[in-house]
PQR file with spaces between the fields and no chain letter, atoms N, CA, C, O and H, PARSE charges and radii, in Angstrom:
ATOM       1  N    MET     1       0.844   -1.167    0.000 -0.4000 1.5000
ATOM       2  CA   MET     1       0.000    0.000    0.000 -0.0000 2.0000
ATOM       3  C    MET     1       0.896    1.239    0.000  0.5500 1.7000
ATOM       4  O    MET     1       1.962    1.255    0.615 -0.5500 1.4000
ATOM       5  N    PHE     2       0.448    2.249   -0.687 -0.4000 1.5000
ATOM       6  CA   PHE     2       1.198    3.492   -0.717 -0.0000 2.0000
ATOM       7  C    PHE     2       0.221    4.658   -0.696  0.5500 1.7000
ATOM       8  O    PHE     2      -0.945    4.516   -1.066 -0.5500 1.4000
ATOM       9  H    PHE     2      -0.418    2.236   -1.187  0.4000 1.0000
ATOM      10  N    ASN     3       0.701    5.789   -0.265 -0.4000 1.5000
ATOM      11  CA   ASN     3      -0.122    6.991   -0.183 -0.0000 2.0000
ATOM      12  C    ASN     3       0.194    7.911   -1.350  0.5500 1.7000
ATOM      13  O    ASN     3       1.354    8.111   -1.711 -0.5500 1.4000
ATOM      14  H    ASN     3       1.648    5.905    0.036  0.4000 1.0000
ATOM      15  N    ILE     4      -0.840    8.456   -1.921 -0.4000 1.5000
ATOM      16  CA   ILE     4      -0.686    9.432   -2.989 -0.0000 2.0000
ATOM      17  C    ILE     4      -1.250   10.751   -2.491  0.5500 1.7000
ATOM      18  O    ILE     4      -2.410   10.830   -2.088 -0.5500 1.4000
ATOM      19  H    ILE     4      -1.782    8.294   -1.628  0.4000 1.0000
ATOM      20  N    TYR     5      -0.438   11.764   -2.522 -0.4000 1.5000
ATOM      21  CA   TYR     5      -0.865   13.099   -2.126 -0.0000 2.0000
ATOM      22  C    TYR     5      -1.299   13.851   -3.381  0.5500 1.7000
ATOM      23  O    TYR     5      -0.622   13.796   -4.408 -0.5500 1.4000
ATOM      24  H    TYR     5       0.504   11.700   -2.849  0.4000 1.0000
ATOM      25  N    ALA     6      -2.419   14.546   -3.295 -0.4000 1.5000
ATOM      26  CA   ALA     6      -2.982   15.239   -4.451 -0.0000 2.0000
ATOM      27  C    ALA     6      -1.985   16.214   -5.069  0.5500 1.7000
ATOM      28  O    ALA     6      -1.852   16.274   -6.291 -0.5500 1.4000
ATOM      29  H    ALA     6      -2.969   14.590   -2.461  0.4000 1.0000
ATOM      30  N    GLU     7      -1.294   16.968   -4.241 -0.4000 1.5000
ATOM      31  CA   GLU     7      -0.359   17.961   -4.774 -0.0000 2.0000
ATOM      32  C    GLU     7       0.785   17.298   -5.547  0.5500 1.7000
ATOM      33  O    GLU     7       1.206   17.802   -6.588 -0.5500 1.4000
ATOM      34  H    GLU     7      -1.403   16.919   -3.248  0.4000 1.0000
ATOM      35  N    GLU     8       1.281   16.181   -5.044 -0.4000 1.5000
ATOM      36  CA   GLU     8       2.363   15.480   -5.738 -0.0000 2.0000
ATOM      37  C    GLU     8       1.863   14.846   -7.028  0.5500 1.7000
ATOM      38  O    GLU     8       2.546   14.895   -8.051 -0.5500 1.4000
ATOM      39  H    GLU     8       0.939   15.772   -4.198  0.4000 1.0000
ATOM      40  N    ARG     9       0.683   14.256   -6.984 -0.4000 1.5000
ATOM      41  CA   ARG     9       0.102   13.669   -8.194 -0.0000 2.0000
ATOM      42  C    ARG     9      -0.120   14.745   -9.241  0.5500 1.7000
ATOM      43  O    ARG     9       0.195   14.541  -10.413 -0.5500 1.4000
ATOM      44  H    ARG     9       0.129   14.216   -6.153  0.4000 1.0000
ATOM      45  N    ASP    10      -0.661   15.894   -8.834 -0.4000 1.5000
ATOM      46  CA   ASP    10      -0.924   16.982   -9.769 -0.0000 2.0000
ATOM      47  C    ASP    10       0.371   17.538  -10.368  0.5500 1.7000
ATOM      48  O    ASP    10       0.402   17.901  -11.544 -0.5500 1.4000
ATOM      49  H    ASP    10      -0.917   16.059   -7.881  0.4000 1.0000
ATOM      50  N    ALA    11       1.428   17.607   -9.573 -0.4000 1.5000
ATOM      51  CA   ALA    11       2.727   18.068  -10.081 -0.0000 2.0000
ATOM      52  C    ALA    11       3.263   17.085  -11.122  0.5500 1.7000
ATOM      53  O    ALA    11       3.817   17.502  -12.139 -0.5500 1.4000
ATOM      54  H    ALA    11       1.402   17.312   -8.618  0.4000 1.0000
ATOM      55  N    ALA    12       3.105   15.800  -10.877 -0.4000 1.5000
ATOM      56  CA   ALA    12       3.564   14.790  -11.835 -0.0000 2.0000
ATOM      57  C    ALA    12       2.760   14.874  -13.130  0.5500 1.7000
ATOM      58  O    ALA    12       3.316   14.720  -14.218 -0.5500 1.4000
ATOM      59  H    ALA    12       2.655   15.461  -10.050  0.4000 1.0000
ATOM      60  N    VAL    13       1.466   15.115  -13.019 -0.4000 1.5000
ATOM      61  CA   VAL    13       0.628   15.263  -14.217 -0.0000 2.0000
ATOM      62  C    VAL    13       1.074   16.488  -15.022  0.5500 1.7000
ATOM      63  O    VAL    13       1.121   16.434  -16.251 -0.5500 1.4000
ATOM      64  H    VAL    13       1.015   15.240  -12.135  0.4000 1.0000
ATOM      65  N    ARG    14       1.398   17.578  -14.347 -0.4000 1.5000
ATOM      66  CA   ARG    14       1.876   18.779  -15.053 -0.0000 2.0000
ATOM      67  C    ARG    14       3.187   18.495  -15.784  0.5500 1.7000
ATOM      68  O    ARG    14       3.386   18.966  -16.904 -0.5500 1.4000
ATOM      69  H    ARG    14       1.360   17.622  -13.349  0.4000 1.0000
ATOM      70  N    ARG    15       4.073   17.737  -15.165 -0.4000 1.5000
ATOM      71  CA   ARG    15       5.340   17.384  -15.835 -0.0000 2.0000
ATOM      72  C    ARG    15       5.063   16.523  -17.061  0.5500 1.7000
ATOM      73  O    ARG    15       5.683   16.708  -18.108 -0.5500 1.4000
ATOM      74  H    ARG    15       3.912   17.355  -14.255  0.4000 1.0000
ATOM      75  N    CYS    16       4.143   15.596  -16.932 -0.4000 1.5000
ATOM      76  CA   CYS    16       3.778   14.766  -18.083 -0.0000 2.0000
ATOM      77  C    CYS    16       3.187   15.623  -19.196  0.5500 1.7000
ATOM      78  O    CYS    16       3.497   15.416  -20.369 -0.5500 1.4000
ATOM      79  H    CYS    16       3.639   15.445  -16.081  0.4000 1.0000
ATOM      80  N    ASP    17       2.342   16.577  -18.839 -0.4000 1.5000
ATOM      81  CA   ASP    17       1.763   17.469  -19.839 -0.0000 2.0000
ATOM      82  C    ASP    17       2.859   18.187  -20.621  0.5500 1.7000
ATOM      83  O    ASP    17       2.754   18.346  -21.838 -0.5500 1.4000
ATOM      84  H    ASP    17       2.090   16.745  -17.886  0.4000 1.0000
ATOM      85  N    ALA    18       3.901   18.616  -19.930 -0.4000 1.5000
ATOM      86  CA   ALA    18       5.009   19.293  -20.601 -0.0000 2.0000
ATOM      87  C    ALA    18       5.769   18.330  -21.512  0.5500 1.7000
ATOM      88  O    ALA    18       6.180   18.710  -22.608 -0.5500 1.4000
ATOM      89  H    ALA    18       3.986   18.486  -18.942  0.4000 1.0000
ATOM      90  N    MET    19       5.958   17.087  -21.068 -0.4000 1.5000
ATOM      91  CA   MET    19       6.713   16.123  -21.867 -0.0000 2.0000
ATOM      92  C    MET    19       5.921   15.620  -23.066  0.5500 1.7000
ATOM      93  O    MET    19       6.514   15.149  -24.037 -0.5500 1.4000
ATOM      94  H    MET    19       5.624   16.778  -20.177  0.4000 1.0000
ATOM      95  N    VAL    20       4.595   15.709  -23.020 -0.4000 1.5000
ATOM      96  CA   VAL    20       3.777   15.298  -24.155 -0.0000 2.0000
ATOM      97  C    VAL    20       4.109   16.152  -25.381  0.5500 1.7000
ATOM      98  O    VAL    20       3.918   15.711  -26.514 -0.5500 1.4000
ATOM      99  H    VAL    20       4.114   16.091  -22.232  0.4000 1.0000
ATOM     100  N    GLU    21       4.599   17.357  -25.159 -0.4000 1.5000
ATOM     101  CA   GLU    21       4.959   18.257  -26.258 -0.0000 2.0000
ATOM     102  C    GLU    21       6.308   17.907  -26.883  0.5500 1.7000
ATOM     103  O    GLU    21       6.707   18.544  -27.858 -0.5500 1.4000
ATOM     104  H    GLU    21       4.754   17.716  -24.238  0.4000 1.0000
ATOM     105  N    ASP    22       7.017   16.921  -26.353 -0.4000 1.5000
ATOM     106  CA   ASP    22       8.335   16.543  -26.859 -0.0000 2.0000
ATOM     107  C    ASP    22       8.232   16.040  -28.301  0.5500 1.7000
ATOM     108  O    ASP    22       7.264   15.377  -28.672 -0.5500 1.4000
ATOM     109  H    ASP    22       6.693   16.403  -25.561  0.4000 1.0000
ATOM     110  N    ALA    23       9.243   16.365  -29.100 -0.4000 1.5000
ATOM     111  CA   ALA    23       9.253   15.956  -30.501 -0.0000 2.0000
ATOM     112  C    ALA    23       9.471   14.454  -30.671  0.5500 1.7000
ATOM     113  O    ALA    23       9.041   13.879  -31.671 -0.5500 1.4000
ATOM     114  H    ALA    23      10.029   16.904  -28.798  0.4000 1.0000
ATOM     115  N    ASP    24      10.128   13.817  -29.713 -0.4000 1.5000
ATOM     116  CA   ASP    24      10.390   12.378  -29.803 -0.0000 2.0000
ATOM     117  C    ASP    24       9.083   11.621  -29.549  0.5500 1.7000
ATOM     118  O    ASP    24       8.500   11.754  -28.473 -0.5500 1.4000
ATOM     119  H    ASP    24      10.478   14.285  -28.901  0.4000 1.0000
ATOM     120  N    PRO    25       8.618   10.837  -30.514 -0.5600 1.5000
ATOM     121  CA   PRO    25       7.340   10.130  -30.342  0.2800 2.0000
ATOM     122  C    PRO    25       7.335    9.155  -29.172  0.5500 1.7000
ATOM     123  O    PRO    25       6.279    8.899  -28.592 -0.5500 1.4000
ATOM     124  N    ARG    26       8.498    8.603  -28.813 -0.4000 1.5000
ATOM     125  CA   ARG    26       8.556    7.681  -27.676 -0.0000 2.0000
ATOM     126  C    ARG    26       8.303    8.418  -26.372  0.5500 1.7000
ATOM     127  O    ARG    26       7.591    7.921  -25.499 -0.5500 1.4000
ATOM     128  H    ARG    26       9.355    8.811  -29.284  0.4000 1.0000
ATOM     129  N    VAL    27       8.888    9.606  -26.240 -0.4000 1.5000
ATOM     130  CA   VAL    27       8.668   10.420  -25.041 -0.0000 2.0000
ATOM     131  C    VAL    27       7.207   10.852  -24.993  0.5500 1.7000
ATOM     132  O    VAL    27       6.575   10.801  -23.938 -0.5500 1.4000
ATOM     133  H    VAL    27       9.467   10.009  -26.949  0.4000 1.0000
ATOM     134  N    HIS    28       6.676   11.273  -26.126 -0.4000 1.5000
ATOM     135  CA   HIS    28       5.270   11.704  -26.205 -0.0000 2.0000
ATOM     136  C    HIS    28       4.334   10.581  -25.755  0.5500 1.7000
ATOM     137  O    HIS    28       3.462   10.797  -24.913 -0.5500 1.4000
ATOM     138  H    HIS    28       7.190   11.314  -26.983  0.4000 1.0000
ATOM     139  N    ARG    29       4.514    9.387  -26.315 -0.4000 1.5000
ATOM     140  CA   ARG    29       3.643    8.258  -25.953 -0.0000 2.0000
ATOM     141  C    ARG    29       3.780    7.865  -24.489  0.5500 1.7000
ATOM     142  O    ARG    29       2.782    7.621  -23.810 -0.5500 1.4000
ATOM     143  H    ARG    29       5.222    9.212  -26.999  0.4000 1.0000
ATOM     144  N    GLY    30       5.021    7.803  -24.000 -0.4000 1.5000
ATOM     145  CA   GLY    30       5.243    7.422  -22.608 -0.0000 2.0000
ATOM     146  C    GLY    30       4.652    8.425  -21.634  0.5500 1.7000
ATOM     147  O    GLY    30       4.045    8.042  -20.634 -0.5500 1.4000
ATOM     148  H    GLY    30       5.832    8.001  -24.551  0.4000 1.0000
ATOM     149  N    ALA    31       4.828    9.710  -21.925 -0.4000 1.5000
ATOM     150  CA   ALA    31       4.286   10.753  -21.050 -0.0000 2.0000
ATOM     151  C    ALA    31       2.760   10.728  -21.076  0.5500 1.7000
ATOM     152  O    ALA    31       2.120   10.913  -20.041 -0.5500 1.4000
ATOM     153  H    ALA    31       5.321   10.021  -22.738  0.4000 1.0000
ATOM     154  N    ALA    32       2.183   10.503  -22.237 -0.4000 1.5000
ATOM     155  CA   ALA    32       0.724   10.441  -22.340 -0.0000 2.0000
ATOM     156  C    ALA    32       0.169    9.251  -21.558  0.5500 1.7000
ATOM     157  O    ALA    32      -0.847    9.374  -20.872 -0.5500 1.4000
ATOM     158  H    ALA    32       2.703   10.353  -23.078  0.4000 1.0000
ATOM     159  N    ARG    33       0.833    8.105  -21.661 -0.4000 1.5000
ATOM     160  CA   ARG    33       0.378    6.920  -20.920 -0.0000 2.0000
ATOM     161  C    ARG    33       0.506    7.120  -19.416  0.5500 1.7000
ATOM     162  O    ARG    33      -0.392    6.757  -18.657 -0.5500 1.4000
ATOM     163  H    ARG    33       1.658    8.006  -22.218  0.4000 1.0000
ATOM     164  N    LEU    34       1.628    7.699  -18.988 -0.4000 1.5000
ATOM     165  CA   LEU    34       1.816    7.945  -17.561 -0.0000 2.0000
ATOM     166  C    LEU    34       0.795    8.949  -17.050  0.5500 1.7000
ATOM     167  O    LEU    34       0.231    8.759  -15.973 -0.5500 1.4000
ATOM     168  H    LEU    34       2.357    7.994  -19.605  0.4000 1.0000
ATOM     169  N    ARG    35       0.547   10.017  -17.807 -0.4000 1.5000
ATOM     170  CA   ARG    35      -0.456   11.011  -17.411 -0.0000 2.0000
ATOM     171  C    ARG    35      -1.826   10.360  -17.261  0.5500 1.7000
ATOM     172  O    ARG    35      -2.538   10.630  -16.293 -0.5500 1.4000
ATOM     173  H    ARG    35       1.005   10.171  -18.683  0.4000 1.0000
ATOM     174  N    ASP    36      -2.202    9.504  -18.213 -0.4000 1.5000
ATOM     175  CA   ASP    36      -3.492    8.819  -18.123 -0.0000 2.0000
ATOM     176  C    ASP    36      -3.573    7.943  -16.873  0.5500 1.7000
ATOM     177  O    ASP    36      -4.609    7.898  -16.209 -0.5500 1.4000
ATOM     178  H    ASP    36      -1.624    9.285  -19.000  0.4000 1.0000
ATOM     179  N    THR    37      -2.492    7.253  -16.558 -0.4000 1.5000
ATOM     180  CA   THR    37      -2.464    6.414  -15.362 -0.0000 2.0000
ATOM     181  C    THR    37      -2.565    7.263  -14.099  0.5500 1.7000
ATOM     182  O    THR    37      -3.322    6.936  -13.184 -0.5500 1.4000
ATOM     183  H    THR    37      -1.651    7.289  -17.097  0.4000 1.0000
ATOM     184  N    LEU    38      -1.809    8.341  -14.051 -0.4000 1.5000
ATOM     185  CA   LEU    38      -1.815    9.206  -12.872 -0.0000 2.0000
ATOM     186  C    LEU    38      -3.192    9.821  -12.624  0.5500 1.7000
ATOM     187  O    LEU    38      -3.617    9.946  -11.475 -0.5500 1.4000
ATOM     188  H    LEU    38      -1.194    8.607  -14.794  0.4000 1.0000
ATOM     189  N    THR    39      -3.884   10.200  -13.682 -0.4000 1.5000
ATOM     190  CA   THR    39      -5.189   10.855  -13.497 -0.0000 2.0000
ATOM     191  C    THR    39      -6.255    9.880  -13.007  0.5500 1.7000
ATOM     192  O    THR    39      -7.312   10.309  -12.544 -0.5500 1.4000
ATOM     193  H    THR    39      -3.540   10.099  -14.615  0.4000 1.0000
ATOM     194  N    ARG    40      -5.997    8.581  -13.101 -0.4000 1.5000
ATOM     195  CA   ARG    40      -6.952    7.590  -12.572 -0.0000 2.0000
ATOM     196  C    ARG    40      -6.769    7.337  -11.077  0.5500 1.7000
ATOM     197  O    ARG    40      -7.609    6.696  -10.446 -0.5500 1.4000
ATOM     198  H    ARG    40      -5.138    8.233  -13.478  0.4000 1.0000
ATOM     199  N    ILE    41      -5.682    7.838  -10.518 -0.4000 1.5000
ATOM     200  CA   ILE    41      -5.400    7.619   -9.100 -0.0000 2.0000
ATOM     201  C    ILE    41      -6.200    8.603   -8.263  0.5500 1.7000
ATOM     202  O    ILE    41      -6.188    9.806   -8.522 -0.5500 1.4000
ATOM     203  H    ILE    41      -5.000    8.359  -11.030  0.4000 1.0000
ATOM     204  N    ASP    42      -6.889    8.088   -7.267 -0.4000 1.5000
ATOM     205  CA   ASP    42      -7.631    8.935   -6.333 -0.0000 2.0000
ATOM     206  C    ASP    42      -6.747    9.171   -5.110  0.5500 1.7000
ATOM     207  O    ASP    42      -6.546    8.258   -4.310 -0.5500 1.4000
ATOM     208  H    ASP    42      -6.899    7.110   -7.057  0.4000 1.0000
ATOM     209  N    PRO    43      -6.219   10.381   -4.955 -0.5600 1.5000
ATOM     210  CA   PRO    43      -5.318   10.658   -3.834  0.2800 2.0000
ATOM     211  C    PRO    43      -5.997   10.462   -2.485  0.5500 1.7000
ATOM     212  O    PRO    43      -7.205   10.655   -2.343 -0.5500 1.4000
ATOM     213  N    VAL    44      -5.194   10.074   -1.497 -0.4000 1.5000
ATOM     214  CA   VAL    44      -5.727    9.890   -0.155 -0.0000 2.0000
ATOM     215  C    VAL    44      -5.712   11.190    0.639  0.5500 1.7000
ATOM     216  O    VAL    44      -6.502   11.355    1.568 -0.5500 1.4000
ATOM     217  H    VAL    44      -4.213    9.917   -1.612  0.4000 1.0000
ATOM     218  N    LEU    45      -4.843   12.095    0.292 -0.4000 1.5000
ATOM     219  CA   LEU    45      -4.752   13.358    1.015 -0.0000 2.0000
ATOM     220  C    LEU    45      -4.854   14.527    0.042  0.5500 1.7000
ATOM     221  O    LEU    45      -4.147   14.584   -0.965 -0.5500 1.4000
ATOM     222  H    LEU    45      -4.201   11.961   -0.463  0.4000 1.0000
ATOM     223  N    TRP    46      -5.739   15.445    0.361 -0.4000 1.5000
ATOM     224  CA   TRP    46      -5.962   16.637   -0.459 -0.0000 2.0000
ATOM     225  C    TRP    46      -5.551   17.863    0.347  0.5500 1.7000
ATOM     226  O    TRP    46      -5.510   17.822    1.577 -0.5500 1.4000
ATOM     227  H    TRP    46      -6.313   15.399    1.179  0.4000 1.0000
ATOM     228  N    PRO    47      -5.247   18.949   -0.352 -0.5600 1.5000
ATOM     229  CA   PRO    47      -4.943   20.196    0.367  0.2800 2.0000
ATOM     230  C    PRO    47      -6.123   20.618    1.236  0.5500 1.7000
ATOM     231  O    PRO    47      -7.269   20.294    0.925 -0.5500 1.4000
ATOM     232  N    VAL    48      -5.856   21.319    2.294 -0.4000 1.5000
ATOM     233  CA   VAL    48      -6.893   21.751    3.224 -0.0000 2.0000
ATOM     234  C    VAL    48      -7.908   22.660    2.546  0.5500 1.7000
ATOM     235  O    VAL    48      -9.087   22.634    2.901 -0.5500 1.4000
ATOM     236  H    VAL    48      -4.925   21.582    2.546  0.4000 1.0000
ATOM     237  N    ASP    49      -7.478   23.464    1.580 -0.4000 1.5000
ATOM     238  CA   ASP    49      -8.371   24.425    0.945 -0.0000 2.0000
ATOM     239  C    ASP    49      -9.207   23.822   -0.184  0.5500 1.7000
ATOM     240  O    ASP    49      -9.871   24.559   -0.912 -0.5500 1.4000
ATOM     241  H    ASP    49      -6.520   23.486    1.291  0.4000 1.0000
ATOM     242  N    ARG    50      -9.185   22.489   -0.344 -0.4000 1.5000
ATOM     243  CA   ARG    50      -9.975   21.832   -1.377 -0.0000 2.0000
ATOM     244  C    ARG    50     -11.454   21.962   -1.054  0.5500 1.7000
ATOM     245  O    ARG    50     -11.872   21.662    0.064 -0.5500 1.4000
ATOM     246  H    ARG    50      -8.645   21.890    0.247  0.4000 1.0000
ATOM     247  N    PRO    51     -12.258   22.408   -2.030 -0.5600 1.5000
ATOM     248  CA   PRO    51     -13.701   22.501   -1.789  0.2800 2.0000
ATOM     249  C    PRO    51     -14.309   21.119   -1.563  0.5500 1.7000
ATOM     250  O    PRO    51     -13.987   20.177   -2.288 -0.5500 1.4000
ATOM     251  N    GLN    52     -15.155   20.992   -0.598 -0.4000 1.5000
ATOM     252  CA   GLN    52     -15.800   19.726   -0.273 -0.0000 2.0000
ATOM     253  C    GLN    52     -17.123   19.616   -1.021  0.5500 1.7000
ATOM     254  O    GLN    52     -17.863   20.592   -1.147 -0.5500 1.4000
ATOM     255  H    GLN    52     -15.416   21.757   -0.009  0.4000 1.0000
ATOM     256  N    GLY    53     -17.411   18.398   -1.520 -0.4000 1.5000
ATOM     257  CA   GLY    53     -18.687   18.108   -2.160 -0.0000 2.0000
ATOM     258  C    GLY    53     -18.691   18.527   -3.526  0.5500 1.7000
ATOM     259  O    GLY    53     -19.693   18.357   -4.221 -0.5500 1.4000
ATOM     260  H    GLY    53     -16.810   17.605   -1.417  0.4000 1.0000
């Protein structure tokens, strides 16, 4: 079991978004796949200022 923090997951997704723009098709595909996987993860901890409901 591992913990995923929303802020860390969101930072990783932003990095993937930047790498999707890479000219190398292998980097583009890998970053897109990782971003898709990361966005399916439901973090266990959210920032305190996250709106509820």
